[in-house]
Residue frames as qw, qx, qy, qz and C-alpha x, y, z in Angstrom:
[[0.521, 0.466, -0.623, -0.350, -108.27, 180.08, 94.36],
 [0.912, -0.162, 0.313, -0.212, -109.05, 176.40, 94.49],
 [0.089, -0.543, 0.793, 0.260, -106.06, 174.16, 93.83],
 [0.857, 0.247, -0.175, -0.418, -106.96, 171.62, 91.19],
 [0.889, -0.221, 0.398, 0.050, -105.98, 167.97, 91.40],
 [0.784, 0.563, 0.054, 0.256, -104.33, 168.30, 87.97],
 [0.119, 0.875, -0.341, 0.323, -101.89, 170.92, 89.28],
 [0.628, -0.572, 0.503, -0.158, -100.93, 168.72, 92.23],
 [0.930, 0.129, 0.323, 0.121, -100.38, 165.77, 89.90],
 [0.567, 0.767, -0.104, 0.282, -98.28, 167.96, 87.61],
 [0.179, -0.827, 0.463, -0.264, -96.07, 168.99, 90.52],
 [0.833, -0.312, 0.451, -0.076, -95.68, 165.35, 91.50],
 [0.885, 0.368, 0.185, 0.217, -94.13, 164.59, 88.10],
 [0.293, 0.894, -0.231, 0.249, -91.55, 167.38, 88.23],
 [0.768, 0.053, -0.389, 0.507, -87.98, 166.88, 89.32],
 [0.477, -0.645, -0.254, 0.540, -86.37, 168.75, 92.19],
 [0.324, -0.170, 0.245, 0.898, -84.57, 171.11, 89.78],
 [0.047, -0.463, -0.593, -0.657, -87.78, 171.80, 87.84],
 [0.390, -0.760, -0.517, 0.055, -89.60, 172.62, 91.08],
 [0.448, -0.513, -0.070, 0.729, -86.83, 174.97, 92.19],
 [0.189, 0.091, 0.428, 0.879, -86.94, 176.71, 88.80],
 [0.203, -0.636, -0.624, -0.407, -90.74, 177.04, 89.07],
 [0.457, -0.716, -0.381, 0.364, -90.43, 178.47, 92.57],
 [0.375, -0.322, 0.130, 0.860, -87.88, 181.02, 91.35],
 [0.049, 0.343, 0.560, 0.753, -90.13, 181.98, 88.42],
 [0.324, -0.755, -0.561, -0.108, -93.01, 182.60, 90.84],
 [0.475, -0.605, -0.179, 0.614, -90.71, 184.72, 93.02],
 [0.275, -0.038, 0.327, 0.903, -89.62, 186.84, 90.03],
 [0.120, -0.545, -0.603, -0.570, -93.25, 187.40, 89.01],
 [0.428, -0.753, -0.463, 0.187, -94.17, 188.39, 92.56],
 [0.430, -0.424, 0.008, 0.797, -91.30, 190.87, 92.68],
 [0.136, 0.226, 0.490, 0.831, -92.42, 192.32, 89.36],
 [0.265, -0.668, -0.589, -0.371, -95.99, 192.77, 90.56],
 [0.503, -0.733, -0.350, 0.297, -95.22, 194.01, 94.06],
 [0.457, -0.180, 0.099, 0.865, -92.72, 196.51, 92.64],
 [0.045, 0.571, 0.480, 0.664, -95.57, 198.42, 91.04],
 [0.086, -0.193, 0.288, -0.934, -96.91, 201.55, 92.69],
 [0.616, 0.071, 0.405, -0.671, -100.44, 200.17, 92.60],
 [0.116, 0.001, 0.963, 0.242, -102.10, 196.98, 91.42],
 [0.543, -0.098, -0.361, -0.752, -105.32, 196.46, 89.56],
 [0.772, -0.215, 0.372, -0.468, -107.84, 194.11, 91.18],
 [0.940, 0.289, -0.170, -0.066, -106.77, 191.43, 88.67],
 [0.459, 0.554, -0.569, 0.398, -103.12, 191.89, 89.62],
 [0.399, -0.462, 0.550, -0.570, -103.98, 191.68, 93.32],
 [0.935, -0.005, 0.171, -0.310, -105.75, 188.40, 92.66],
 [0.796, 0.468, -0.355, 0.143, -102.76, 187.19, 90.62],
 [0.062, 0.599, -0.632, 0.487, -100.42, 188.00, 93.53],
 [0.683, -0.284, 0.468, -0.483, -102.59, 185.93, 95.88],
 [0.962, 0.224, -0.005, -0.157, -102.69, 183.03, 93.43],
 [0.589, 0.584, -0.488, 0.273, -98.95, 183.10, 92.82],
 [0.230, -0.554, 0.624, -0.501, -98.27, 183.13, 96.56],
 [0.854, -0.110, 0.356, -0.363, -100.42, 180.03, 97.00],
 [0.899, 0.410, -0.153, 0.019, -98.77, 178.28, 94.07],
 [0.290, 0.676, -0.567, 0.371, -95.32, 179.24, 95.31],
 [0.494, -0.433, 0.598, -0.460, -96.13, 177.74, 98.72],
 [0.950, 0.121, 0.161, -0.237, -97.46, 174.59, 97.09],
 [0.732, 0.552, -0.351, 0.191, -94.21, 174.22, 95.14],
 [0.026, -0.643, 0.613, -0.459, -92.15, 174.93, 98.26],
 [0.757, -0.259, 0.451, -0.396, -94.03, 172.23, 100.16],
 [0.951, 0.305, -0.023, -0.048, -93.41, 169.76, 97.33],
 [0.444, 0.668, -0.502, 0.323, -89.70, 170.64, 97.31],
 [0.339, -0.534, 0.614, -0.472, -89.54, 170.02, 101.06],
 [0.910, -0.045, 0.265, -0.315, -91.33, 166.67, 100.68],
 [0.919, 0.364, -0.105, 0.113, -88.96, 165.28, 98.08],
 [0.618, -0.668, 0.224, 0.349, -85.85, 166.90, 99.54],
 [0.257, 0.831, -0.423, -0.253, -82.71, 167.99, 97.77],
 [0.969, 0.198, -0.124, 0.084, -80.94, 165.26, 95.83],
 [0.400, 0.646, -0.443, 0.476, -77.69, 166.95, 96.84],
 [0.382, -0.563, 0.498, -0.538, -78.38, 166.35, 100.55],
 [0.967, -0.083, -0.017, -0.239, -78.89, 162.60, 100.14]]
């Protein structure tokens, strides 16, 4: 999956709390998919895409840091 510039810009506009919520939503979706006995090829692709997006969000969270730790 190629990460689009629009997605990166969208992440740059989100607050820390919104990013954390997005990361948690990705985690829940991954748990849902990986809890299945088997995945269709489309679901396997979705898992890969979600993992990449989740990492992108995690990196953004790390860059801006927690407002509670300031």
